[in-house]
C-alpha positions as a Markdown table, in Angstrom:
| # | Residue | x | y | z |
|---|---|---|---|---|
| 1 | Met | -231.8 | -62.7 | -242.5 |
| 2 | Arg | -234.0 | -60.0 | -243.9 |
| 3 | Leu | -237.3 | -60.9 | -245.6 |
| 4 | Leu | -237.1 | -59.7 | -249.2 |
| 5 | Thr | -240.4 | -58.0 | -250.2 |
| 6 | Met | -241.9 | -56.6 | -253.4 |
| 7 | Arg | -245.0 | -54.5 | -254.6 |
| 8 | Val | -247.8 | -56.3 | -256.6 |
| 9 | Ala | -251.0 | -55.1 | -257.8 |
| 10 | Met | -253.8 | -57.3 | -256.1 |
| 11 | Tyr | -256.9 | -57.9 | -257.8 |
| 12 | Tyr | -260.2 | -57.7 | -256.0 |
| 13 | Ser | -262.2 | -56.7 | -258.8 |
| 14 | Asn | -262.0 | -54.4 | -261.9 |
| 15 | Arg | -262.7 | -51.6 | -259.7 |
| 16 | Asp | -260.7 | -52.5 | -256.8 |
| 17 | Ile | -256.9 | -53.0 | -257.3 |
| 18 | Arg | -254.5 | -52.8 | -254.3 |
| 19 | Ile | -251.0 | -52.2 | -254.3 |
| 20 | Glu | -249.7 | -54.5 | -251.6 |
| 21 | Glu | -246.4 | -55.5 | -250.3 |
| 22 | Val | -246.0 | -59.6 | -250.1 |
| 23 | Pro | -242.7 | -61.7 | -249.8 |
| 24 | Arg | -240.6 | -62.1 | -253.1 |
| 25 | Pro | -240.6 | -65.2 | -254.6 |
| 26 | Lys | -237.8 | -67.9 | -253.7 |
| 27 | Ile | -236.7 | -70.0 | -256.5 |
| 28 | Gly | -235.6 | -73.6 | -256.5 |
| 29 | Pro | -233.4 | -75.8 | -258.8 |
| 30 | Gly | -234.1 | -75.1 | -262.5 |
| 31 | Glu | -236.1 | -72.1 | -261.8 |
| 32 | Leu | -235.6 | -68.3 | -262.8 |
| 33 | Leu | -236.4 | -65.2 | -260.9 |
| 34 | Ile | -237.8 | -62.4 | -263.5 |
| 35 | Arg | -237.6 | -58.7 | -262.6 |
| 36 | Val | -240.5 | -57.8 | -264.4 |
| 37 | Glu | -239.9 | -54.6 | -266.9 |
| 38 | Ala | -243.2 | -54.7 | -268.7 |
| 39 | Ser | -246.8 | -56.2 | -268.4 |
| 40 | Gly | -249.6 | -56.0 | -270.7 |
| 41 | Ile | -253.2 | -55.9 | -269.6 |
| 42 | Cys | -255.2 | -58.4 | -271.3 |
| 43 | Gly | -258.7 | -58.3 | -272.3 |
| 44 | Ser | -259.2 | -61.5 | -270.3 |
| 45 | Asp | -257.7 | -60.1 | -267.5 |
| 46 | Val | -260.9 | -57.7 | -267.1 |
| 47 | Met | -263.2 | -60.7 | -267.6 |
| 48 | Glu | -264.6 | -60.1 | -264.1 |
| 49 | Trp | -266.9 | -63.3 | -263.9 |
| 50 | Tyr | -263.8 | -65.4 | -264.6 |
| 51 | Arg | -261.8 | -63.9 | -261.9 |
| 52 | Ile | -264.2 | -63.1 | -259.1 |
| 53 | Asn | -264.4 | -66.3 | -257.2 |
| 54 | Arg | -260.6 | -66.7 | -256.9 |
| 55 | Thr | -259.7 | -63.1 | -255.6 |
| 56 | Pro | -257.4 | -61.9 | -254.3 |
| 57 | Leu | -254.9 | -62.8 | -257.0 |
| 58 | Val | -252.2 | -61.0 | -259.0 |
| 59 | Leu | -252.9 | -61.2 | -262.6 |
| 60 | Gly | -251.0 | -60.3 | -265.9 |
| 61 | His | -249.7 | -62.8 | -268.3 |
| 62 | Glu | -248.0 | -60.7 | -271.3 |
| 63 | Ile | -244.6 | -60.0 | -269.4 |
| 64 | Ala | -241.1 | -59.3 | -270.3 |
| 65 | Gly | -238.3 | -58.7 | -268.0 |
| 66 | Thr | -234.5 | -59.3 | -266.9 |
| 67 | Ile | -233.4 | -62.5 | -265.2 |
| 68 | Glu | -232.6 | -61.5 | -261.5 |
| 69 | Glu | -231.5 | -64.8 | -260.4 |
| 70 | Ala | -231.0 | -68.4 | -262.1 |
| 71 | Gly | -231.7 | -71.2 | -260.0 |
| 72 | Glu | -229.0 | -74.5 | -259.7 |
| 73 | Gly | -228.6 | -76.2 | -262.8 |
| 74 | Val | -230.0 | -73.6 | -265.1 |
| 75 | Lys | -227.3 | -73.4 | -268.0 |
| 76 | Ile | -228.7 | -71.4 | -270.8 |
| 77 | Tyr | -229.7 | -68.4 | -269.1 |
| 78 | Lys | -227.9 | -66.0 | -266.6 |
| 79 | Lys | -228.6 | -62.8 | -264.6 |
| 80 | Gly | -229.1 | -59.7 | -266.7 |
| 81 | Asp | -230.5 | -61.7 | -269.9 |
| 82 | Arg | -233.6 | -59.9 | -271.3 |
| 83 | Val | -236.3 | -62.3 | -271.7 |
| 84 | Ala | -240.3 | -63.0 | -272.4 |
| 85 | Cys | -241.7 | -65.6 | -270.7 |
| 86 | Ala | -244.8 | -67.8 | -271.2 |
| 87 | His | -247.3 | -68.4 | -268.5 |
| 88 | His | -248.8 | -71.5 | -269.8 |
| 89 | Val | -246.3 | -74.4 | -271.3 |
| 90 | Pro | -247.8 | -77.7 | -272.7 |
| 91 | Cys | -245.8 | -81.1 | -271.8 |
| 92 | Gly | -245.2 | -81.7 | -275.5 |
| 93 | Arg | -246.0 | -85.6 | -275.1 |
| 94 | Cys | -249.6 | -86.2 | -274.6 |
| 95 | His | -252.1 | -87.1 | -277.0 |
| 96 | Tyr | -253.2 | -83.5 | -277.3 |
| 97 | Cys | -249.6 | -82.3 | -278.1 |
| 98 | Leu | -248.8 | -85.0 | -280.5 |
| 99 | Ala | -252.0 | -84.4 | -282.2 |
| 100 | Gly | -251.0 | -80.6 | -282.7 |
| 101 | His | -253.4 | -79.3 | -280.1 |
| 102 | Glu | -250.8 | -78.4 | -277.7 |
| 103 | Thr | -252.8 | -75.7 | -276.0 |
| 104 | Val | -255.5 | -77.9 | -274.6 |
| 105 | Cys | -252.9 | -80.0 | -273.0 |
| 106 | Asp | -253.7 | -80.7 | -269.5 |
| 107 | Thr | -250.2 | -79.6 | -268.6 |
| 108 | Leu | -250.5 | -76.2 | -270.0 |
| 109 | Leu | -254.0 | -75.6 | -268.4 |
| 110 | Lys | -252.3 | -75.9 | -264.8 |
| 111 | Thr | -248.8 | -74.4 | -265.4 |
| 112 | Asn | -248.3 | -70.6 | -264.6 |
| 113 | Phe | -245.8 | -68.3 | -263.1 |
| 114 | Glu | -245.9 | -67.2 | -259.4 |
| 115 | Pro | -247.4 | -64.8 | -258.7 |
| 116 | Gly | -248.7 | -63.0 | -261.9 |
| 117 | Gly | -247.3 | -60.2 | -264.3 |
| 118 | Phe | -248.4 | -57.2 | -262.4 |
| 119 | Cys | -245.6 | -57.2 | -259.8 |
| 120 | Glu | -241.9 | -56.2 | -259.6 |
| 121 | Tyr | -240.6 | -60.0 | -259.4 |
| 122 | Leu | -242.0 | -63.5 | -260.4 |
| 123 | Arg | -240.8 | -67.0 | -260.2 |
| 124 | Leu | -240.8 | -69.1 | -263.4 |
| 125 | Pro | -241.3 | -72.9 | -262.6 |
| 126 | Lys | -238.6 | -75.1 | -264.3 |
| 127 | Ile | -241.2 | -76.5 | -266.8 |
| 128 | Asn | -241.7 | -72.9 | -268.0 |
| 129 | Val | -238.3 | -72.2 | -268.0 |
| 130 | Asp | -237.4 | -75.5 | -270.1 |
| 131 | Tyr | -240.4 | -74.7 | -272.7 |
| 132 | Gly | -241.4 | -71.2 | -272.2 |
| 133 | Val | -238.6 | -68.7 | -272.1 |
| 134 | Leu | -237.6 | -66.4 | -275.4 |
| 135 | Ser | -234.2 | -64.4 | -275.1 |
| 136 | Leu | -235.1 | -61.0 | -276.5 |
| 137 | Pro | -232.8 | -59.2 | -279.3 |
| 138 | Asp | -231.4 | -56.0 | -278.4 |
| 139 | Ser | -234.0 | -54.5 | -281.0 |
| 140 | Val | -237.0 | -55.4 | -279.2 |
| 141 | Ser | -237.9 | -53.4 | -276.3 |
| 142 | Phe | -239.7 | -54.8 | -273.1 |
| 143 | Glu | -242.9 | -53.1 | -274.1 |
| 144 | Glu | -242.8 | -54.6 | -277.6 |
| 145 | Ala | -242.0 | -57.8 | -275.9 |
| 146 | Thr | -245.2 | -58.1 | -274.1 |
| 147 | Phe | -247.1 | -58.6 | -277.4 |
| 148 | Ile | -245.4 | -61.9 | -278.0 |
| 149 | Glu | -248.2 | -63.8 | -275.9 |
| 150 | Pro | -251.0 | -62.2 | -277.9 |
| 151 | Val | -249.8 | -62.5 | -281.2 |
| 152 | Ala | -248.8 | -66.0 | -280.7 |
| 153 | Cys | -252.5 | -66.6 | -280.0 |
| 154 | Val | -253.5 | -64.8 | -282.8 |
| 155 | Ile | -251.0 | -66.7 | -285.0 |
| 156 | Arg | -252.7 | -69.9 | -283.9 |
| 157 | Gly | -256.2 | -68.9 | -284.2 |
| 158 | Gln | -255.4 | -67.9 | -287.9 |
| 159 | Arg | -253.6 | -71.1 | -288.7 |
| 160 | Leu | -256.5 | -73.3 | -287.3 |
| 161 | Ala | -258.9 | -71.2 | -289.1 |
| 162 | Gly | -257.1 | -71.7 | -292.4 |
| 163 | Met | -256.0 | -68.4 | -293.1 |
| 164 | Lys | -254.2 | -68.0 | -296.5 |
| 165 | Pro | -253.3 | -65.5 | -299.1 |
| 166 | Gly | -256.5 | -64.1 | -301.1 |
| 167 | Leu | -259.3 | -64.5 | -298.7 |
| 168 | Thr | -261.8 | -61.9 | -297.7 |
| 169 | Ile | -261.6 | -61.3 | -293.8 |
| 170 | Leu | -264.4 | -60.0 | -291.6 |
| 171 | Val | -263.0 | -59.1 | -288.2 |
| 172 | Val | -265.9 | -58.5 | -286.0 |
| 173 | Gly | -264.7 | -56.2 | -283.1 |
| 174 | Ser | -261.5 | -54.1 | -283.3 |
| 175 | Gly | -260.3 | -54.1 | -279.9 |
| 176 | Ile | -256.5 | -55.2 | -279.4 |
| 177 | Ala | -257.3 | -58.7 | -280.5 |
| 178 | Gly | -259.2 | -57.6 | -283.3 |
| 179 | Leu | -256.5 | -55.2 | -284.6 |
| 180 | Leu | -253.9 | -57.8 | -284.1 |
| 181 | His | -256.0 | -60.3 | -286.4 |
| 182 | Ile | -256.4 | -57.3 | -288.8 |
| 183 | His | -252.6 | -56.7 | -288.9 |
| 184 | Leu | -251.2 | -60.2 | -289.4 |
| 185 | Ala | -254.2 | -61.0 | -291.9 |
| 186 | Arg | -252.8 | -58.1 | -293.9 |
| 187 | Val | -249.2 | -59.4 | -293.4 |
| 188 | Arg | -250.5 | -63.0 | -294.6 |
| 189 | Gly | -251.9 | -61.4 | -298.0 |
| 190 | Ala | -255.7 | -61.1 | -297.3 |
| 191 | Ser | -257.1 | -59.8 | -300.3 |
| 192 | Arg | -259.7 | -57.6 | -298.4 |
| 193 | Ile | -260.2 | -57.0 | -294.8 |
| 194 | Ile | -263.4 | -55.6 | -293.2 |
| 195 | Ser | -263.7 | -54.6 | -289.6 |
| 196 | Thr | -266.6 | -53.7 | -287.5 |
| 197 | Asp | -267.0 | -52.1 | -283.9 |
| 198 | Ile | -269.0 | -49.8 | -282.0 |
| 199 | Leu | -266.4 | -47.2 | -281.2 |
| 200 | Glu | -265.3 | -44.6 | -284.2 |
| 201 | Tyr | -261.8 | -44.6 | -282.2 |
| 202 | Arg | -261.3 | -48.2 | -282.8 |
| 203 | Leu | -262.7 | -48.2 | -286.4 |
| 204 | Asn | -260.0 | -45.7 | -287.2 |
| 205 | Ala | -257.6 | -47.9 | -285.4 |
| 206 | Ala | -258.7 | -50.8 | -287.5 |
| 207 | Lys | -257.8 | -48.7 | -290.8 |
| 208 | Lys | -254.7 | -47.8 | -289.4 |
| 209 | Phe | -253.5 | -51.5 | -289.1 |
| 210 | Gly | -254.8 | -52.7 | -292.2 |
| 211 | Ala | -258.5 | -52.7 | -292.6 |
| 212 | Asp | -259.7 | -51.7 | -295.9 |
| 213 | Ile | -263.0 | -50.8 | -294.7 |
| 214 | Ser | -264.4 | -50.1 | -291.2 |
| 215 | Ile | -268.1 | -50.2 | -290.5 |
| 216 | Asp | -270.0 | -49.1 | -287.3 |
| 217 | Val | -271.7 | -52.2 | -286.2 |
| 218 | Lys | -275.0 | -50.7 | -285.9 |
| 219 | Lys | -275.0 | -50.0 | -289.5 |
| 220 | Tyr | -273.4 | -53.3 | -290.7 |
| 221 | Ser | -275.4 | -56.1 | -292.2 |
| 222 | Ala | -274.6 | -59.3 | -294.1 |
| 223 | Gln | -276.2 | -57.3 | -297.3 |
| 224 | Met | -273.8 | -54.5 | -296.9 |
| 225 | Leu | -270.7 | -57.0 | -296.7 |
| 226 | Arg | -272.0 | -58.5 | -300.1 |
| 227 | Ser | -272.1 | -55.1 | -301.7 |
| 228 | Leu | -268.7 | -54.4 | -300.7 |
| 229 | Asn | -267.3 | -57.6 | -301.9 |
| 230 | Gln | -268.7 | -58.4 | -305.0 |
| 231 | Gly | -271.8 | -60.2 | -304.0 |
| 232 | Arg | -270.1 | -62.6 | -301.8 |
| 233 | Leu | -269.8 | -63.0 | -298.1 |
| 234 | Ala | -266.5 | -63.2 | -296.1 |
| 235 | Asp | -264.1 | -66.4 | -296.8 |
| 236 | Leu | -263.1 | -66.2 | -293.0 |
| 237 | Val | -264.9 | -64.2 | -290.2 |
| 238 | Ile | -262.8 | -63.7 | -286.9 |
| 239 | Val | -264.9 | -62.8 | -283.7 |
| 240 | Ser | -262.9 | -61.1 | -281.5 |
| 241 | Thr | -265.5 | -59.8 | -279.0 |
| 242 | Gly | -267.9 | -61.9 | -276.9 |
| 243 | Ser | -271.0 | -59.9 | -277.7 |
| 244 | Pro | -274.0 | -62.0 | -278.8 |
| 245 | Gln | -275.0 | -59.8 | -281.4 |
| 246 | Ala | -271.3 | -60.1 | -282.8 |
| 247 | Ile | -271.9 | -64.2 | -282.8 |
| 248 | Thr | -275.3 | -63.8 | -284.6 |
| 249 | Gln | -273.7 | -61.4 | -287.3 |
| 250 | Ala | -270.7 | -63.8 | -287.9 |
| 251 | Leu | -273.1 | -66.6 | -288.4 |
| 252 | Glu | -274.9 | -64.4 | -290.9 |
| 253 | Ser | -271.6 | -63.2 | -292.6 |
| 254 | Val | -269.6 | -66.3 | -293.9 |
| 255 | Glu | -269.5 | -67.3 | -297.4 |
| 256 | Arg | -270.1 | -71.1 | -298.3 |
| 257 | Gly | -267.0 | -73.0 | -297.8 |
| 258 | Gly | -266.0 | -70.4 | -295.4 |
| 259 | Thr | -264.9 | -70.5 | -291.7 |
| 260 | Ile | -265.7 | -68.9 | -288.6 |
| 261 | Leu | -263.2 | -68.5 | -285.8 |
| 262 | Phe | -264.5 | -67.7 | -282.5 |
| 263 | Phe | -261.6 | -66.1 | -280.8 |
| 264 | Ala | -262.9 | -64.3 | -277.9 |
| 265 | Pro | -265.1 | -66.0 | -274.9 |
| 266 | Thr | -268.7 | -64.9 | -274.3 |
| 267 | Asp | -270.6 | -64.1 | -271.1 |
| 268 | Lys | -270.7 | -67.2 | -268.7 |
| 269 | Glu | -273.2 | -69.8 | -269.7 |
| 270 | Arg | -274.1 | -67.8 | -272.8 |
| 271 | Lys | -276.1 | -70.0 | -275.4 |
| 272 | Ile | -276.5 | -69.1 | -279.0 |
| 273 | Pro | -279.3 | -70.5 | -281.1 |
| 274 | Leu | -278.6 | -72.0 | -284.6 |
| 275 | Thr | -280.9 | -72.8 | -287.3 |
| 276 | Phe | -279.1 | -76.0 | -288.4 |
| 277 | Asn | -280.4 | -76.6 | -292.0 |
| 278 | Glu | -280.0 | -72.9 | -293.1 |
| 279 | Leu | -276.5 | -72.7 | -291.6 |
| 280 | Phe | -274.8 | -75.9 | -292.5 |
| 281 | Trp | -276.9 | -77.8 | -295.1 |
| 282 | Arg | -275.2 | -77.4 | -298.5 |
| 283 | Thr | -273.2 | -74.7 | -297.0 |
| 284 | Glu | -269.6 | -76.4 | -295.9 |
| 285 | Ile | -269.0 | -73.9 | -293.4 |
| 286 | Ser | -266.6 | -74.7 | -290.5 |
| 287 | Leu | -266.8 | -73.3 | -287.2 |
| 288 | Thr | -263.8 | -73.4 | -285.0 |
| 289 | Ser | -262.0 | -71.9 | -282.2 |
| 290 | Ser | -258.4 | -71.3 | -280.7 |
| 291 | Tyr | -257.1 | -70.9 | -277.3 |
| 292 | Ala | -253.7 | -69.5 | -276.1 |
| 293 | Gly | -250.2 | -70.0 | -278.1 |
| 294 | Ala | -247.8 | -72.9 | -278.4 |
| 295 | Pro | -244.3 | -72.8 | -278.1 |
| 296 | Leu | -243.7 | -72.5 | -282.0 |
| 297 | Asp | -246.2 | -69.8 | -282.1 |
| 298 | Tyr | -244.3 | -67.6 | -279.7 |
| 299 | Lys | -241.3 | -68.1 | -281.6 |
| 300 | Glu | -243.0 | -66.9 | -284.8 |
| 301 | Ala | -244.5 | -64.1 | -282.9 |
| 302 | Leu | -241.0 | -62.7 | -281.7 |
| 303 | Gly | -239.7 | -63.1 | -285.2 |
| 304 | Leu | -242.6 | -60.8 | -286.8 |
| 305 | Ile | -242.1 | -58.3 | -283.9 |
| 306 | Ala | -238.2 | -58.4 | -284.2 |
| 307 | Ser | -238.4 | -58.1 | -288.0 |
| 308 | Arg | -240.8 | -55.2 | -287.9 |
| 309 | Lys | -243.3 | -56.8 | -289.9 |
| 310 | Leu | -246.0 | -56.1 | -287.2 |
| 311 | Asp | -246.0 | -52.6 | -285.8 |
| 312 | Val | -246.9 | -53.3 | -282.3 |
| 313 | Ser | -245.4 | -50.5 | -280.6 |
| 314 | Gly | -247.9 | -48.2 | -282.6 |
| 315 | Met | -250.8 | -50.1 | -280.6 |
| 316 | Ile | -249.7 | -49.1 | -277.1 |
| 317 | Thr | -251.6 | -46.1 | -276.1 |
| 318 | His | -250.7 | -45.9 | -272.2 |
| 319 | Arg | -247.7 | -46.7 | -270.3 |
| 320 | Leu | -248.4 | -46.9 | -266.6 |
| 321 | Ser | -246.6 | -47.6 | -263.3 |
| 322 | Leu | -247.4 | -50.5 | -261.1 |
| 323 | Ser | -249.3 | -47.8 | -258.6 |
| 324 | Glu | -251.5 | -47.0 | -261.8 |
| 325 | Thr | -252.7 | -50.5 | -262.6 |
| 326 | Gly | -256.0 | -49.5 | -261.2 |
| 327 | Leu | -256.3 | -46.9 | -263.8 |
| 328 | Gly | -255.2 | -49.4 | -266.3 |
| 329 | Phe | -257.9 | -51.6 | -265.5 |
| 330 | Lys | -260.4 | -48.8 | -265.7 |
| 331 | Leu | -259.3 | -48.2 | -269.3 |
| 332 | Val | -259.3 | -51.6 | -270.4 |
| 333 | Ser | -262.5 | -52.6 | -268.8 |
| 334 | Glu | -264.4 | -49.4 | -270.1 |
| 335 | Ala | -262.7 | -50.0 | -273.9 |
| 336 | Gln | -263.1 | -46.5 | -274.8 |
| 337 | Glu | -260.0 | -44.5 | -276.3 |
| 338 | Ser | -257.4 | -47.1 | -275.7 |
| 339 | Ile | -255.7 | -49.9 | -277.1 |
| 340 | Lys | -252.9 | -51.5 | -275.4 |
| 341 | Val | -252.2 | -50.6 | -271.7 |
| 342 | Ile | -248.8 | -51.5 | -270.5 |
| 343 | Ile | -247.8 | -51.8 | -266.9 |
| 344 | Cys | -244.2 | -51.0 | -266.2 |
| 345 | Pro | -243.6 | -52.1 | -262.4 |
| 346 | Gln | -240.1 | -50.8 | -262.2 |
| 347 | Lys | -240.8 | -47.4 | -262.9 |
């Protein structure tokens, strides 16, 4: 019997992505084989310090495709169905899940699909089939569907941070995560959205997707924020970059009773000094974080994309073939004139 193979973009470093041929995954009972049609490059994919000790590996978790094969016992899905798939799924039964913290569930942290999204086919384990598959309406393209995962993360982050209509929002960092936060905050009824970044290209993109004011981070100060916001700081500060300067600016920019959402990780083992009394005493400031998205967040994300409340297609700047994955990683890691880079493995 002839061994079926497929192409993958094998990650060795941000500057070393090799197109290799490997066996196509075999599926078992309850599993699905997905033909990957589109896979987005996430900012976390280029966190080299986080990946380098586990290389070589196939990355990619923002995926959409068609079902190539359904394993024994799969009744809901069939060959040819258009789907998006979650790479991490919670158990739904543990202490964390029952408390509403599904994304710190031990099961979620251990689940994944095989081998990753930057390949022609992947195997979806049974637990992912049970809890992490979304059927796509015809109105949602595969490229748009790659945004379901990052939008789900943003939805969860804003919910945990207490996002509600009427707030003044400061988004520190206007890469793809920051832009999605800006766009969703606008949809959610923020009264004023101010963004910062180091690149004019991204500052202009922030305005396009909902920011009222975009400020060069080198010129930004908390005093400037007060002057733009009737003497007040921000009710909600969303930190969408791991820059130490961004974290410091966030701590200086939150209003009394406000919240800082730390959405992006920083360098490994980075420590940030805090003047405790100055920051917390008599301020009622909350610091929080979020990680990933839960099944309900994915469903809400699909609904926002399908209803066109979010213009995710307008954020796509590059559509590349699997053989161009190295170029895609270069674009994302250099973070210049790109927003969302999509890999299309079948082209």
